[in-house]
MMTF fields as JSON, N, C-alpha, C and O atoms, coordinates in Angstrom:
{
  "mmtfVersion": "1.0.0",
  "mmtfProducer": "UNKNOWN",
  "numBonds": 283,
  "numAtoms": 284,
  "numGroups": 71,
  "numChains": 1,
  "numModels": 1,
  "chainsPerModel": [1],
  "groupsPerChain": [71],
  "chainIdList": ["A"],
  "bondAtomList": [4, 2, 8, 6, 12, 10, 16, 14, 20, 18, 24, 22, 28, 26, 32, 30, 36, 34, 40, 38, 44, 42, 48, 46, 52, 50, 56, 54, 60, 58, 64, 62, 68, 66, 72, 70, 76, 74, 80, 78, 84, 82, 88, 86, 92, 90, 96, 94, 100, 98, 104, 102, 108, 106, 112, 110, 116, 114, 120, 118, 124, 122, 128, 126, 132, 130, 136, 134, 140, 138, 144, 142, 148, 146, 152, 150, 156, 154, 160, 158, 164, 162, 168, 166, 172, 170, 176, 174, 180, 178, 184, 182, 188, 186, 192, 190, 196, 194, 200, 198, 204, 202, 208, 206, 212, 210, 216, 214, 220, 218, 224, 222, 228, 226, 232, 230, 236, 234, 240, 238, 244, 242, 248, 246, 252, 250, 256, 254, 260, 258, 264, 262, 268, 266, 272, 270, 276, 274, 280, 278],
  "bondOrderList": [1, 1, 1, 1, 1, 1, 1, 1, 1, 1, 1, 1, 1, 1, 1, 1, 1, 1, 1, 1, 1, 1, 1, 1, 1, 1, 1, 1, 1, 1, 1, 1, 1, 1, 1, 1, 1, 1, 1, 1, 1, 1, 1, 1, 1, 1, 1, 1, 1, 1, 1, 1, 1, 1, 1, 1, 1, 1, 1, 1, 1, 1, 1, 1, 1, 1, 1, 1, 1, 1],
  "groupList": [{"groupName": "MET", "atomNameList": ["N", "CA", "C", "O"], "elementList": ["N", "C", "C", "O"], "formalChargeList": [0, 0, 0, 0], "bondAtomList": [1, 0, 2, 1, 3, 2], "bondOrderList": [1, 1, 2], "singleLetterCode": "M", "chemCompType": "L-PEPTIDE LINKING"}, {"groupName": "ALA", "atomNameList": ["N", "CA", "C", "O"], "elementList": ["N", "C", "C", "O"], "formalChargeList": [0, 0, 0, 0], "bondAtomList": [1, 0, 2, 1, 3, 2], "bondOrderList": [1, 1, 2], "singleLetterCode": "A", "chemCompType": "L-PEPTIDE LINKING"}, {"groupName": "VAL", "atomNameList": ["N", "CA", "C", "O"], "elementList": ["N", "C", "C", "O"], "formalChargeList": [0, 0, 0, 0], "bondAtomList": [1, 0, 2, 1, 3, 2], "bondOrderList": [1, 1, 2], "singleLetterCode": "V", "chemCompType": "L-PEPTIDE LINKING"}, {"groupName": "THR", "atomNameList": ["N", "CA", "C", "O"], "elementList": ["N", "C", "C", "O"], "formalChargeList": [0, 0, 0, 0], "bondAtomList": [1, 0, 2, 1, 3, 2], "bondOrderList": [1, 1, 2], "singleLetterCode": "T", "chemCompType": "L-PEPTIDE LINKING"}, {"groupName": "ASP", "atomNameList": ["N", "CA", "C", "O"], "elementList": ["N", "C", "C", "O"], "formalChargeList": [0, 0, 0, 0], "bondAtomList": [1, 0, 2, 1, 3, 2], "bondOrderList": [1, 1, 2], "singleLetterCode": "D", "chemCompType": "L-PEPTIDE LINKING"}, {"groupName": "GLU", "atomNameList": ["N", "CA", "C", "O"], "elementList": ["N", "C", "C", "O"], "formalChargeList": [0, 0, 0, 0], "bondAtomList": [1, 0, 2, 1, 3, 2], "bondOrderList": [1, 1, 2], "singleLetterCode": "E", "chemCompType": "L-PEPTIDE LINKING"}, {"groupName": "ILE", "atomNameList": ["N", "CA", "C", "O"], "elementList": ["N", "C", "C", "O"], "formalChargeList": [0, 0, 0, 0], "bondAtomList": [1, 0, 2, 1, 3, 2], "bondOrderList": [1, 1, 2], "singleLetterCode": "I", "chemCompType": "L-PEPTIDE LINKING"}, {"groupName": "GLY", "atomNameList": ["N", "CA", "C", "O"], "elementList": ["N", "C", "C", "O"], "formalChargeList": [0, 0, 0, 0], "bondAtomList": [1, 0, 2, 1, 3, 2], "bondOrderList": [1, 1, 2], "singleLetterCode": "G", "chemCompType": "PEPTIDE LINKING"}, {"groupName": "LEU", "atomNameList": ["N", "CA", "C", "O"], "elementList": ["N", "C", "C", "O"], "formalChargeList": [0, 0, 0, 0], "bondAtomList": [1, 0, 2, 1, 3, 2], "bondOrderList": [1, 1, 2], "singleLetterCode": "L", "chemCompType": "L-PEPTIDE LINKING"}, {"groupName": "PRO", "atomNameList": ["N", "CA", "C", "O"], "elementList": ["N", "C", "C", "O"], "formalChargeList": [0, 0, 0, 0], "bondAtomList": [1, 0, 2, 1, 3, 2], "bondOrderList": [1, 1, 2], "singleLetterCode": "P", "chemCompType": "L-PEPTIDE LINKING"}, {"groupName": "PHE", "atomNameList": ["N", "CA", "C", "O"], "elementList": ["N", "C", "C", "O"], "formalChargeList": [0, 0, 0, 0], "bondAtomList": [1, 0, 2, 1, 3, 2], "bondOrderList": [1, 1, 2], "singleLetterCode": "F", "chemCompType": "L-PEPTIDE LINKING"}, {"groupName": "TYR", "atomNameList": ["N", "CA", "C", "O"], "elementList": ["N", "C", "C", "O"], "formalChargeList": [0, 0, 0, 0], "bondAtomList": [1, 0, 2, 1, 3, 2], "bondOrderList": [1, 1, 2], "singleLetterCode": "Y", "chemCompType": "L-PEPTIDE LINKING"}, {"groupName": "SER", "atomNameList": ["N", "CA", "C", "O"], "elementList": ["N", "C", "C", "O"], "formalChargeList": [0, 0, 0, 0], "bondAtomList": [1, 0, 2, 1, 3, 2], "bondOrderList": [1, 1, 2], "singleLetterCode": "S", "chemCompType": "L-PEPTIDE LINKING"}, {"groupName": "ASN", "atomNameList": ["N", "CA", "C", "O"], "elementList": ["N", "C", "C", "O"], "formalChargeList": [0, 0, 0, 0], "bondAtomList": [1, 0, 2, 1, 3, 2], "bondOrderList": [1, 1, 2], "singleLetterCode": "N", "chemCompType": "L-PEPTIDE LINKING"}, {"groupName": "TRP", "atomNameList": ["N", "CA", "C", "O"], "elementList": ["N", "C", "C", "O"], "formalChargeList": [0, 0, 0, 0], "bondAtomList": [1, 0, 2, 1, 3, 2], "bondOrderList": [1, 1, 2], "singleLetterCode": "W", "chemCompType": "L-PEPTIDE LINKING"}, {"groupName": "ARG", "atomNameList": ["N", "CA", "C", "O"], "elementList": ["N", "C", "C", "O"], "formalChargeList": [0, 0, 0, 0], "bondAtomList": [1, 0, 2, 1, 3, 2], "bondOrderList": [1, 1, 2], "singleLetterCode": "R", "chemCompType": "L-PEPTIDE LINKING"}, {"groupName": "HIS", "atomNameList": ["N", "CA", "C", "O"], "elementList": ["N", "C", "C", "O"], "formalChargeList": [0, 0, 0, 0], "bondAtomList": [1, 0, 2, 1, 3, 2], "bondOrderList": [1, 1, 2], "singleLetterCode": "H", "chemCompType": "L-PEPTIDE LINKING"}],
  "groupTypeList": [0, 1, 2, 3, 4, 5, 5, 2, 3, 6, 7, 8, 9, 9, 5, 10, 9, 1, 4, 11, 5, 8, 12, 13, 14, 7, 4, 12, 7, 1, 1, 14, 2, 5, 15, 12, 12, 15, 15, 2, 6, 7, 2, 16, 15, 1, 7, 4, 9, 1, 7, 15, 8, 1, 14, 1, 2, 9, 3, 4, 1, 2, 8, 1, 6, 8, 12, 8, 15, 8, 9],
  "groupIdList": [1, 2, 3, 4, 5, 6, 7, 8, 9, 10, 11, 12, 13, 14, 15, 16, 17, 18, 19, 20, 21, 22, 23, 24, 25, 26, 27, 28, 29, 30, 31, 32, 33, 34, 35, 36, 37, 38, 39, 40, 41, 42, 43, 44, 45, 46, 47, 48, 49, 50, 51, 52, 53, 54, 55, 56, 57, 58, 59, 60, 61, 62, 63, 64, 65, 66, 67, 68, 69, 70, 71],
  "secStructList": [7, 3, 3, 7, 1, 1, 7, 3, 3, 3, 3, 7, 7, 6, 6, 1, 7, 6, 6, 7, 7, 1, 7, 7, 6, 6, 7, 6, 6, 7, 3, 3, 3, 7, 6, 6, 6, 7, 7, 3, 3, 3, 3, 3, 3, 3, 3, 7, 6, 6, 1, 1, 3, 3, 3, 3, 3, 3, 2, 2, 2, 2, 2, 2, 2, 6, 6, 7, 7, 7, 7],
  "xCoordList": [2.839, 2.385, 1.498, 1.596, 0.624, -0.269, -0.705, -0.872, -0.884, -1.316, -2.389, -2.212, -3.509, -4.55, -4.852, -4.259, -5.767, -6.154, -6.837, -6.806, -7.462, -8.224, -7.527, -7.911, -6.497, -5.95, -4.489, -4.076, -3.736, -2.375, -2.391, -2.834, -1.909, -1.808, -0.349, 0.531, -0.101, 1.246, 1.406, 0.576, 2.468, 2.747, 4.034, 4.852, 4.2, 5.389, 6.588, 6.537, 7.667, 8.856, 9.414, 9.374, 9.937, 10.397, 11.532, 11.69, 12.322, 13.446, 13.036, 13.862, 11.777, 11.302, 11.02, 10.712, 11.124, 10.813, 9.373, 8.485, 9.145, 7.819, 6.765, 5.584, 7.167, 6.199, 6.043, 5.376, 6.635, 6.532, 5.103, 4.514, 4.539, 3.188, 3.296, 3.78, 2.852, 2.933, 2.036, 2.4, 0.874, -0.041, -0.81, -0.877, -1.39, -2.118, -3.196, -3.276, -4.024, -5.083, -4.46, -3.372, -5.156, -4.694, -3.788, -3.369, -3.473, -2.594, -3.31, -2.656, -4.633, -5.378, -4.958, -4.843, -4.73, -4.317, -2.81, -2.334, -2.052, -0.589, -0.137, -0.79, 0.969, 1.527, 2.381, 3.178, 2.208, 3.087, 4.128, 3.794, 5.392, 6.501, 7.246, 7.575, 7.512, 8.274, 9.728, 10.318, 10.287, 11.593, 12.72, 13.454, 12.879, 14.04, 13.921, 14.908, 12.719, 12.55, 12.157, 12.281, 11.683, 11.153, 9.962, 9.724, 9.24, 8.055, 6.806, 6.657, 5.91, 4.641, 3.808, 3.546, 3.395, 2.624, 1.147, 0.33, 0.796, -0.605, -0.846, 0.081, -2.127, -2.569, -3.236, -4.17, -2.74, -3.226, -4.72, -5.222, -5.428, -6.867, -7.294, -8.341, -6.489, -6.886, -5.705, -4.736, -5.825, -4.854, -5.572, -6.673, -4.957, -5.593, -5.367, -4.399, -6.226, -6.113, -4.777, -4.332, -4.14, -2.869, -1.688, -0.578, -1.912, -0.845, 0.132, 1.246, -0.266, 0.622, 0.385, 1.265, -0.776, -1.111, -1.701, -2.253, -1.575, -2.186, -2.68, -2.182, -3.656, -4.199, -4.191, -4.437, -3.902, -3.823, -4.561, -4.733, -4.991, -5.551, -4.36, -3.575, -4.207, -3.065, -3.018, -4.053, -1.82, -1.619, -2.396, -3.034, -2.351, -3.076, -4.571, -5.213, -5.131, -6.563, -6.876, -7.894, -6.006, -6.202, -6.182, -7.048, -5.194, -5.097, -6.317, -6.802, -6.825, -8.018, -9.239, -10.024, -9.398, -10.525, -10.495, -11.539, -9.292, -9.127, -9.031, -8.828, -9.18, -9.041, -7.681, -7.583, -6.649, -5.277, -4.448, -4.86, -3.292, -2.352, -0.945, -0.725, 0.002, 1.409, 1.909, 1.443, 2.857, 3.389, 4.141, 4.652],
  "yCoordList": [2.854, 3.577, 2.715, 2.777, 1.904, 1.051, -0.136, -0.035, -1.265, -2.483, -3.157, -3.376, -3.483, -4.293, -5.443, -5.532, -6.314, -7.412, -6.909, -7.577, -5.717, -5.194, -4.092, -3.809, -3.453, -2.272, -2.012, -2.241, -1.533, -1.053, 0.446, 0.862, 1.253, 2.692, 3.02, 2.698, 3.659, 4.0, 5.506, 6.244, 5.96, 7.385, 7.732, 6.861, 8.983, 9.48, 9.41, 9.992, 8.719, 8.67, 10.077, 10.904, 10.357, 11.712, 12.204, 13.412, 11.299, 11.723, 12.093, 12.581, 11.866, 12.221, 13.721, 14.336, 14.313, 15.744, 16.045, 15.213, 17.214, 17.604, 17.617, 17.416, 17.85, 17.912, 16.581, 16.531, 15.521, 14.195, 13.679, 13.758, 13.155, 12.589, 11.08, 10.384, 10.587, 9.169, 8.324, 7.214, 8.849, 8.135, 9.144, 10.33, 8.641, 9.507, 8.686, 7.471, 9.36, 8.676, 7.576, 7.743, 6.453, 5.345, 4.361, 3.37, 4.608, 3.699, 2.469, 1.516, 2.476, 1.343, 0.039, -0.06, -0.965, -2.28, -2.474, -3.593, -1.4, -1.517, -2.18, -2.049, -2.88, -3.54, -2.56, -1.814, -2.57, -1.829, -2.81, -3.909, -2.412, -3.287, -2.696, -1.509, -3.519, -3.09, -2.915, -3.806, -1.788, -1.389, -2.366, -2.77, -2.753, -3.568, -5.029, -5.631, -5.606, -7.025, -7.228, -8.328, -6.156, -6.215, -7.173, -7.772, -7.296, -8.152, -7.333, -6.22, -7.881, -7.202, -7.225, -8.286, -6.032, -5.948, -5.688, -5.882, -5.246, -4.972, -4.469, -4.235, -4.31, -3.821, -2.464, -2.334, -1.461, -0.087, -0.002, -0.556, 0.718, 0.906, 2.362, 2.718, 3.231, 4.641, 5.481, 4.98, 6.769, 7.731, 9.008, 9.277, 9.795, 11.061, 12.089, 11.969, 13.085, 14.072, 14.821, 15.263, 14.966, 15.683, 14.804, 15.307, 13.501, 12.602, 12.265, 11.819, 12.47, 12.229, 10.876, 10.378, 10.279, 8.983, 8.084, 8.554, 6.786, 5.807, 4.639, 4.396, 3.928, 2.764, 1.582, 1.716, 0.417, -0.807, -1.929, -1.911, -2.905, -4.136, -5.065, -5.292, -5.613, -6.486, -7.691, -8.204, -8.128, -9.245, -10.483, -11.137, -10.812, -11.994, -11.887, -12.878, -10.693, -10.498, -10.654, -11.244, -10.127, -10.267, -11.739, -12.203, -12.475, -13.902, -14.664, -15.563, -14.315, -14.979, -14.697, -15.602, -13.449, -13.087, -13.865, -14.244, -14.101, -14.823, -16.347, -17.092, -16.792, -18.221, -18.77, -19.871, -17.987, -18.38, -18.356, -17.778, -18.98, -18.881, -19.074, -19.702, -18.521, -18.658, -20.035, -20.595, -20.585, -21.915, -21.872, -22.897],
  "zCoordList": [8.17, 9.342, 10.235, 11.46, 9.612, 10.395, 9.553, 8.337, 10.232, 9.551, 10.392, 11.59, 9.743, 10.376, 9.417, 8.342, 9.804, 8.919, 7.652, 6.619, 7.733, 6.606, 5.827, 4.692, 6.415, 5.754, 6.145, 7.282, 5.173, 5.401, 5.103, 4.033, 6.044, 5.832, 5.557, 6.355, 4.427, 3.996, 4.049, 3.518, 4.686, 4.782, 4.066, 3.77, 3.797, 3.12, 4.059, 5.143, 3.684, 4.541, 4.758, 3.848, 5.962, 6.273, 5.386, 5.206, 4.831, 3.996, 2.564, 1.793, 2.209, 0.872, 0.807, 1.827, -0.385, -0.528, -0.116, -0.305, 0.437, 0.927, -0.171, 0.111, -1.416, -2.51, -3.25, -4.283, -2.747, -3.369, -3.242, -2.164, -4.323, -4.294, -4.129, -5.022, -3.004, -2.684, -3.577, -3.963, -3.899, -4.788, -5.619, -5.295, -6.7, -7.611, -8.301, -8.121, -9.092, -9.843, -10.686, -11.238, -10.781, -11.611, -10.898, -11.497, -9.626, -8.89, -8.334, -7.909, -8.33, -7.767, -8.419, -9.64, -7.569, -8.053, -8.076, -8.269, -7.883, -7.867, -6.567, -5.532, -6.634, -5.45, -4.654, -5.222, -3.329, -2.428, -1.925, -1.482, -1.994, -1.631, -0.434, -0.431, 0.579, 1.745, 1.325, 0.714, 1.649, 1.139, 1.472, 0.569, 2.717, 3.088, 2.66, 2.238, 2.765, 2.407, 0.945, 0.406, 0.312, -1.061, -1.175, -2.223, -0.095, -0.032, -0.329, 0.175, -1.146, -1.424, -0.145, 0.421, 0.301, 1.545, 1.309, 2.209, 0.098, -0.165, -1.568, -2.343, -1.873, -3.177, -2.96, -2.17, -3.673, -3.513, -3.793, -4.771, -2.895, -3.104, -3.045, -3.587, -2.384, -2.27, -1.803, -1.234, -2.064, -1.573, -1.182, -1.663, -0.313, 0.055, -1.053, -1.804, -1.172, -2.254, -2.272, -3.331, -1.121, -1.064, -1.472, -1.64, -1.633, -2.034, -0.919, -1.192, 0.338, 1.484, 2.155, 2.858, 1.951, 2.528, 1.456, 0.461, 1.676, 0.777, 1.62, 2.72, 1.094, 1.778, 0.836, -0.363, 1.402, 0.609, 1.32, 2.538, 0.533, 1.072, 1.305, 0.385, 2.529, 2.8, 1.863, 1.439, 1.553, 0.634, 1.077, 0.252, 2.366, 2.851, 2.591, 2.244, 2.756, 2.492, 1.011, 0.648, 0.156, -1.296, -1.682, -2.425, -1.177, -1.493, -1.0, -1.686, 0.191, 0.73, -0.142, -0.428, -0.561, -1.411, -2.715, -3.246, -3.23, -4.493, -4.297, -5.255, -3.049, -2.695, -3.127, -3.668, -2.879, -3.192, -1.911, -0.905, -1.956, -0.842, -1.369, -2.405, -0.63, -1.007, -0.597, 0.395, -1.356, -0.993, 0.322, 0.775]
}
């Protein structure tokens, strides 16, 4: 839904069932993968209580924090 240098906002795709939970307790640290490219876009950090939105730290920010970079 939105990407900044500090945060990726992930929303429930419209074709998913209305009662689908996008994120839940214990998901922190999981990788979010972009569907078409299968590229990791971020690391899960939070979700809304209704399970309709999730937020992640962008991959580039995670790598910078860890002083790492992709080849």
